[in-house]
C-alpha positions in Angstrom: 0.0 -0.1 0.1 1.2 3.5 -0.7 0.2 6.5 1.2 -0.7 9.5 -0.6 0.7 12.6 1.3 -1.0 15.1 -1.2 -4.8 14.3 -1.2 -6.7 15.1 -3.9 -8.7 18.5 -3.7 -12.4 18.3 -3.6 -12.7 20.7 -6.4 -10.4 18.3 -8.4 -12.4 15.4 -7.2 -15.7 16.7 -8.3 -14.5 17.6 -11.9 -15.7 14.3 -13.4 -19.1 14.6 -11.6 -22.4 15.9 -12.6 -23.0 19.5 -12.4 -25.5 19.0 -9.5 -22.7 17.0 -7.3 -22.5 18.9 -3.9 -20.8 17.8 -0.7 -23.2 19.1 1.9 -21.3 17.8 4.7 -17.7 16.3 4.6 -17.8 12.9 3.3 -21.3 13.0 2.0 -22.1 13.3 -1.5 -25.3 14.4 -3.1 -26.4 14.5 -6.9 -29.5 16.0 -8.2 -30.2 17.1 -4.8 -30.4 13.8 -3.1 -27.3 12.1 -0.8 -26.1 9.2 -2.6 -26.1 7.3 0.8 -29.7 7.7 1.0 -30.1 6.3 -2.5 -27.9 3.2 -1.3 -30.1 2.8 1.8 -33.6 2.9 -0.2 -32.6 1.0 -3.2 -29.4 -1.2 -1.9 -26.6 -1.8 -3.6 -25.0 -2.1 -6.2 -27.1 0.7 -7.6 -27.1 2.9 -10.8 -27.6 6.9 -10.1 -28.7 8.6 -13.3 -28.8 12.6 -12.8 -31.9 13.3 -15.3 -30.9 17.1 -15.4 -27.3 16.2 -16.3 -28.8 14.0 -19.2 -30.9 16.8 -20.7 -28.2 19.4 -20.3 -26.0 17.3 -22.4 -28.6 16.7 -25.0 -29.0 20.8 -25.2 -25.2 21.3 -25.5 -25.2 19.1 -28.4 -28.2 20.6 -30.2 -26.5 24.4 -29.5 -23.2 23.0 -30.8 -24.6 22.3 -34.1 -28.0 23.7 -34.4 -28.0 23.0 -38.2 -27.4 19.3 -37.6 -29.5 16.2 -36.5 -28.3 14.8 -33.0 -28.9 11.0 -32.7 -28.3 9.6 -29.3 -26.5 6.1 -29.5 -28.8 4.0 -27.7 -25.8 1.4 -27.2 -24.5 3.5 -24.6 -27.3 3.0 -22.3 -31.3 2.7 -23.0 -34.0 2.4 -20.9 -37.9 3.8 -21.4 -36.9 6.8 -19.5 -33.8 7.4 -21.4 -35.7 7.5 -24.8 -38.5 9.8 -23.5 -35.7 12.5 -22.4 -34.0 12.3 -25.9 -37.4 12.4 -27.2 -38.3 15.8 -25.3 -35.0 17.2 -25.8 -35.5 16.7 -29.8 -32.6 14.0 -30.6 -33.0 11.0 -32.6 -32.2 7.7 -31.7 -29.6 5.0 -33.1 -30.4 1.6 -32.3 -28.4 -1.8 -33.0 -31.5 -4.5 -32.5 -34.7 -5.3 -32.7 -34.9 -5.3 -29.0 -33.6 -1.6 -28.6 -35.8 -0.6 -31.3 -38.7 -2.0 -29.9 -38.4 -0.7 -26.2 -37.9 2.7 -28.1 -41.2 2.8 -30.3 -43.1 1.0 -27.6 -42.2 3.9 -25.4 -43.4 6.5 -27.9 -40.2 7.4 -29.5 -41.3 8.4 -32.9 -39.7 5.9 -35.3 -39.2 8.3 -38.2 -36.2 9.5 -35.7 -34.7 6.2 -35.3 -31.5 5.1 -37.2 -30.6 1.3 -37.1 -27.0 0.1 -37.2 -25.4 -3.1 -37.1 -22.7 -5.2 -39.2 -24.6 -8.6 -38.8 -28.7 -7.4 -38.6 -30.8 -10.2 -38.3 -34.2 -10.9 -40.5 -35.8 -9.9 -37.2 -33.9 -6.6 -36.9 -34.6 -5.7 -40.6 -38.2 -7.1 -40.4 -38.9 -4.9 -37.3 -37.3 -1.7 -38.6 -39.5 -2.0 -41.8 -42.9 -3.0 -40.1 -42.3 0.2 -37.6 -41.0 2.7 -40.1 -37.7 3.8 -39.0 -36.1 6.7 -40.7 -32.7 5.2 -41.8 -31.3 1.8 -42.0 -27.3 2.0 -42.3 -26.2 -0.8 -44.6 -23.2 -2.5 -43.3 -22.7 -5.0 -45.8 -23.4 -5.8 -49.3 -25.7 -8.7 -48.4 -27.9 -6.4 -46.5 -28.7 -4.6 -50.0 -30.6 -7.9 -51.5 -32.1 -8.7 -48.6 -33.3 -5.3 -47.5 -34.6 -4.5 -50.8 -36.8 -8.0 -50.9 -38.1 -7.4 -47.5 -39.5 -3.7 -48.7 -43.0 -4.0 -50.1 -43.1 -3.5 -53.8 -45.1 -0.4 -53.4 -42.6 0.8 -50.5 -39.4 2.3 -50.1 -36.9 2.7 -47.4 -34.3 5.5 -46.6 -30.7 4.0 -46.2 -27.3 4.9 -45.7 -23.9 3.4 -46.2 -21.2 3.0 -43.5 -18.1 3.7 -45.1 -14.4 2.7 -43.8 -12.4 5.9 -44.2 -9.3 4.3 -43.1 -8.7 6.4 -40.2 -7.1 4.9 -36.9 -8.9 6.7 -34.1 -9.9 5.6 -30.5 -8.9 5.0 -27.0 -8.2 1.5 -27.3 -7.6 -0.8 -30.3 -10.9 -2.8 -29.4 -12.9 0.3 -30.0 -11.0 1.9 -33.2 -13.6 1.3 -36.1 -12.5 3.6 -38.8 -9.7 1.3 -39.9 -10.0 -1.2 -42.7 -9.0 -4.2 -40.6 -12.2 -4.4 -38.5 -15.7 -5.8 -39.0 -17.7 -2.5 -39.7 -18.3 -0.8 -42.9 -17.6 -0.9 -46.4 -14.0 0.5 -47.1 -13.3 3.1 -49.5 -9.7 2.3 -50.0 -10.5 -1.0 -51.8 -13.6 0.1 -53.8 -16.2 -1.9 -51.8 -18.1 1.2 -50.7 -18.5 2.5 -54.2 -19.3 -1.0 -55.5 -22.1 -1.2 -52.6 -23.5 2.3 -53.6 -23.9 1.3 -57.2 -26.0 -1.7 -56.3 -28.1 0.2 -53.9 -28.7 2.7 -57.2 -30.3 0.0 -58.7 -32.6 -0.9 -56.1 -35.8 1.0 -56.6 -37.2 0.3 -53.4 -34.5 1.7 -51.4 -33.6 5.6 -51.1 -29.5 6.1 -50.9 -29.8 9.4 -48.3 -26.2 9.7 -47.3 -22.9 8.4 -46.2 -22.3 7.1 -42.8 -18.9 6.4 -40.8 -17.8 5.9 -37.2 -14.4 6.2 -36.4 -14.3 4.4 -33.0 -14.6 5.6 -29.2 -13.1 7.7 -26.8 -11.4 10.1 -29.2 -10.3 13.1 -27.8 -9.1 15.1 -30.8 -10.7 16.8 -33.6 -8.4 16.0 -36.2 -9.8 12.7 -37.2 -13.1 14.1 -37.5 -11.8 16.6 -40.1 -9.7 13.9 -42.0 -13.0 11.9 -42.6 -15.0 14.8 -43.7 -12.4 15.4 -46.6 -12.4 11.8 -47.4 -16.4 11.3 -47.7 -16.7 14.4 -49.3 -13.9 13.3 -51.6 -16.1 9.8 -52.0 -19.2 12.3 -52.6 -17.7 13.8 -55.5 -16.6 10.5 -57.0 -20.4 9.4 -56.4 -21.6 12.7 -58.1 -19.3 12.3 -61.5 -20.1 8.6 -61.8 -23.8 8.5 -61.4 -24.7 12.4 -61.0 -25.7 11.5 -57.6 -26.1 14.4 -55.0 -26.3 12.8 -51.2 -28.0 15.4 -48.7 -26.7 13.6 -45.6 -23.5 13.3 -44.1 -23.2 11.0 -40.7 -19.9 11.4 -38.8 -20.8 9.0 -36.1 -20.0 9.4 -32.4 -17.0 8.4 -30.4 -16.5 11.7 -28.5 -14.3 11.1 -25.7 -15.0 12.0 -22.3 -12.8 12.0 -18.9 -13.3 9.2 -16.7 -10.7 10.7 -14.1 -9.7 14.4 -13.2 -7.3 15.5 -15.4 -7.9 13.4 -18.5 -8.5 14.8 -21.8 -11.9 15.0 -23.1 -13.2 15.9 -26.8 -13.7 19.9 -27.0 -17.1 19.9 -28.5 -17.1 23.6 -29.4 -14.1 23.1 -31.4 -15.4 20.1 -33.2 -18.4 21.8 -34.3 -16.6 24.9 -35.4 -14.0 22.9 -37.3 -16.1 20.5 -38.8 -18.7 22.8 -40.3 -15.5 25.0 -41.4 -14.0 21.7 -43.2 -17.3 20.4 -44.6 -18.0 24.0 -46.4 -14.6 24.1 -47.7 -14.3 20.3 -48.8 -17.7 20.7 -50.7 -17.1 24.4 -52.3 -13.9 22.7 -53.8 -15.9 19.5 -54.9 -18.6 21.7 -56.4 -21.4 19.9 -54.3 -24.0 21.4 -51.9 -23.3 21.3 -48.2 -25.3 17.9 -47.0 -27.0 18.3 -43.6 -24.7 16.5 -41.0 -25.7 13.8 -38.5 -23.9 13.5 -35.1 -24.3 10.2 -32.9 -23.2 10.8 -29.2 -23.8 8.1 -26.9 -21.2 8.0 -24.2 -20.6 12.0 -24.1 -24.2 12.2 -23.0 -25.2 9.5 -20.6 -21.7 8.7 -19.2 -20.7 11.3 -17.1 -24.7 11.6 -15.9 -24.2 8.0 -14.2 -22.9 7.1 -10.8 -22.3 3.4 -9.4 -22.8 2.9 -5.9 -21.2 -0.1 -4.2 -20.8 -1.6 -0.7 -17.6 -2.7 0.8 -17.8 -6.3 1.5 -14.3 -6.9 2.7 -10.8 -5.5 3.1 -7.5 -7.9 2.7 -4.2 -6.8 3.0 -1.2 -8.5 1.2 2.4 -7.8 1.2 1.9 -5.4 -1.6 -1.7 -4.5 -2.1 -5.0 -3.7 -0.1 -7.7 -5.2 -1.9 -10.9 -3.7 -1.4 -13.7 -5.9 -2.4 -17.5 -4.5 -3.2 -20.9 -6.4 -3.7 -20.8 -5.7 -7.7 -17.7 -6.0 -10.4 -17.3 -7.3 -14.0 -21.3 -8.4 -14.0 -22.4 -4.8 -13.8 -19.3 -3.1 -15.5 -16.9 -5.3 -17.6 -15.1 -2.4 -19.4 -11.9 -2.4 -17.1 -11.3 -6.2 -18.1 -12.2 -5.2 -21.7 -10.3 -2.2 -22.1 -8.3 -1.4 -19.0 -10.4 1.7 -18.1 -9.6 3.4 -15.0 -12.2 5.1 -12.6 -11.9 7.1 -9.3 -14.2 5.7 -6.9 -14.8 7.9 -3.8 -15.8 7.0 -0.2 -19.4 8.3 0.5 -21.8 8.3 3.5 -18.8 9.2 6.3 -15.5 11.3 6.6 -12.5 9.4 6.2 -10.0 10.9 8.4 -7.4 8.7 7.9 -4.4 9.5 5.2 -5.1 8.6 1.6 -3.7 5.3 0.2 -3.4 3.5 -3.2 -5.8 0.9 -2.7 -7.2 -1.7 -5.5 -11.2 -1.9 -5.6 -12.2 -5.4 -6.9 -15.3 -7.1 -7.6 -17.1 -10.0 -6.2 -16.7 -12.4 -9.2 -14.6 -15.5 -9.5 -11.9 -13.7 -12.0 -8.5 -12.3 -11.4 -9.4 -10.0 -13.8 -12.2 -8.6 -11.9 -10.6 -5.2 -11.0 -12.8 -2.0 -10.8 -10.0 0.6 -9.9 -6.3 -0.6 -9.6 -5.0 2.6 -8.0 -7.8 4.0 -6.2 -7.0 7.1 -4.1 -9.0 6.4 -0.7 -8.8 6.9 2.7 -6.5 4.2 4.4 -9.2 3.1 6.7 -12.0 2.1 4.2 -13.8 -1.0 5.8 -16.7 -3.5 5.4 -19.6 -1.6 5.4 -18.6 1.5 3.8 -20.1 2.8 0.4 -18.1 3.9 -2.6 -19.4 5.6 -5.3 -17.8 5.5 -9.2 -18.7 8.5 -11.3 -19.0 8.5 -15.0 -20.7 5.4 -14.8 -23.4 6.0 -17.2 -22.2 4.5 -20.5 -21.5 0.9 -21.1 -22.0 -0.3 -17.7 -25.6 -1.9 -17.5 -25.9 -2.2 -21.2 -22.9 -4.6 -21.2 -23.9 -6.1 -18.1 -23.9 -9.8 -18.1 -25.5 -12.9 -15.5 -22.0 -14.1 -14.3 -22.4 -16.0 -11.1 -26.2 -15.1 -11.2 -25.9 -12.2 -9.0 -28.5 -10.1 -10.7 -28.2 -6.6 -12.4 -28.5 -3.7 -10.4 -31.1 -1.2 -10.6 -31.3 2.0 -12.2 -32.4 5.2 -10.1 -33.0 8.8 -11.6 -32.4 11.9 -9.4 -33.4 15.4 -10.0 -34.5 18.3 -7.8 -34.4 16.3 -4.7 -36.2 13.5 -5.4 -35.3 9.7 -6.7 -37.2 7.2 -8.5 -36.7 3.8 -9.7 -36.2 3.6 -13.6 -35.1 0.0 -13.9 -35.7 -2.6 -10.9 -33.1 -4.9 -9.8 -32.8 -8.3 -11.5 -34.2 -10.8 -8.9 -33.3 -14.6 -8.4 -37.0 -15.2 -9.8 -36.1 -13.4 -12.8 -33.5 -15.6 -13.3 -35.3 -18.6 -12.2 -38.2 -17.9 -14.5 -36.1 -18.2 -17.5 -34.6 -21.7 -16.5 -37.3 -23.8 -18.0 -35.8 -27.4 -18.1 -34.9 -29.8 -15.9 
């Protein structure tokens, strides 16, 4: 255990928390006017807390930064009925990747015409559901989807589609989340001509209306430059399509992947700079190509919901070894696999009491039967953390519960929304009865 002689300041600690986060008393932390310790006592732990005002404010920030663009929330980051409702009310579209996400959104009341359907391997059910509900756009990701989709559309009907192209750009926070290169499973490459060939095939299908190009470079991108390169390459492709087919595409989707900070001091994408420079680059590239400027589509997910979420755990045990102090909590990789998958680093905070001991580097681990079930390898915490304490992890709104598993049958945590001093349950805790009811054989 390494003692830290200079504690992180309270202001620095709250830098990655929702804007509503306050410390009414030393050791207490409230979000949305609700003490997190009270949420834990009322709903149990582990529990996910979602600041509704933070989600809505981030939606508005995107709309203000891109007033002439369509902002489409990437539901894969996190989706529940309330989340769909909030983004609908804030005027955003929705990007879904399965019939399940699509059905949940539409049955909640989200307008199908503002939904974009993604996926590199869409099932027949995915496509049939999209056509039945009348989604606004389907993003074609492979040549085989073209004939399947055209055949599924009624003879007198039509479906608006986009083509996901691979611009050959290496960007993203980890190799497993870089999707703009030619050596991964998504999209159709510009370099080898597959994108152009697929577009020509789409133009031969009268039931399909090609509205634009789509790309997604990866996730956790903190530099504006990759997006500017993507604009140039996609406009270059649009110019070639105009020369070959007389085609003028009205839409250009630059995807999302906007990086956020998980710990104080980490870089994040400058949204204002992104909007300003992308608009300028797009206007210049289109002027040079002699094309009208297409309408931009931006697809943030993590950047909207990630910083609005907090995971709250209870400490179950503290184990001292020669080199480490392991603080084990009542959750772990079943509700947050990201540290094991991508090496993500978090900054847990002790809540519910004021820790007076010197701060130290502790290893916060989960309860699951994997040595890699580590939530924070170098957590800066009071050295007197003990069983029964509560730890809160900020920036936990994206890719936690949406990637949760049934490992060890512990059940997935609930989601609680906080706003204006009140808390309400959005998604209940998965119970043993839920797990048992699916097990129908003997």
